[in-house]
C-alpha positions as CSV (number, residue, x, y, z in Angstrom):
1,M,-20.8,9.0,-9.6
2,S,-18.4,11.6,-8.5
3,D,-15.6,13.0,-10.7
4,L,-12.8,10.6,-11.0
5,N,-9.9,13.0,-12.0
6,P,-7.4,13.3,-9.4
7,T,-6.7,16.7,-7.8
8,P,-4.2,17.8,-5.3
9,S,-6.7,17.3,-2.5
10,S,-7.5,13.8,-3.8
11,P,-4.3,12.4,-5.3
12,G,-4.2,9.4,-7.8
13,L,-4.3,7.9,-11.3
14,H,-7.2,8.0,-13.6
15,V,-7.1,6.0,-16.8
16,S,-10.1,6.0,-19.4
17,K,-10.9,4.3,-22.8
18,P,-14.3,5.4,-23.9
19,S,-14.2,2.6,-26.4
20,P,-12.0,0.2,-28.3
21,S,-11.7,2.6,-31.2
22,E,-10.8,5.7,-29.2
23,P,-7.4,6.3,-27.7
24,A,-7.0,6.0,-23.9
25,I,-6.4,9.1,-21.6
26,A,-4.9,9.5,-18.4
27,S,-4.2,12.0,-15.8
28,A,-2.4,11.7,-12.6
29,V,-1.6,13.8,-9.5
30,C,0.7,12.6,-6.6
31,H,0.6,13.8,-3.0
32,C,4.6,15.2,-3.9
33,G,2.7,17.7,-6.1
34,A,3.8,16.0,-9.7
35,T,1.2,16.0,-12.3
36,A,1.0,14.5,-15.6
37,T,-1.5,13.8,-18.5
38,A,-1.3,11.5,-21.5
39,E,-3.5,10.6,-24.6
40,G,-3.0,7.5,-26.9
41,D,-2.5,4.0,-25.7
42,A,1.3,4.0,-25.7
43,Q,1.6,7.2,-23.9
44,V,-1.1,6.3,-21.3
45,G,0.9,2.9,-20.8
46,A,4.2,4.9,-20.1
47,L,2.5,7.2,-17.9
48,V,1.2,4.3,-15.9
49,A,4.5,2.6,-15.8
50,G,6.1,6.0,-14.6
51,W,3.6,6.3,-12.0
52,N,4.3,2.9,-10.6
53,T,7.9,3.4,-10.8
54,N,8.0,7.2,-9.2
55,H,4.9,8.0,-7.6
56,G,1.8,6.5,-5.9
57,P,2.7,3.4,-4.3
58,A,6.4,4.0,-5.1
59,H,6.8,6.6,-2.3
60,S,5.9,3.9,0.4
61,R,8.6,1.6,-1.2
62,G,11.2,4.5,-1.1
63,G,11.1,5.6,-4.9
64,A,11.6,8.8,-6.3
65,A,9.9,12.1,-4.5
């Protein structure tokens, strides 16, 4: 399996939760240049919500750049 972490040449959102007892982790890279990382279930949830609102698919809906 290839590395799933997003990069500027392969933007996206990656979320991982290795086990139920460990915190979730996430990283995001948008084609607009924005980047973010988060650790902990609540912080990862906030990152995903922000990604959906302002980046990734939101750009095609006229969301923030």
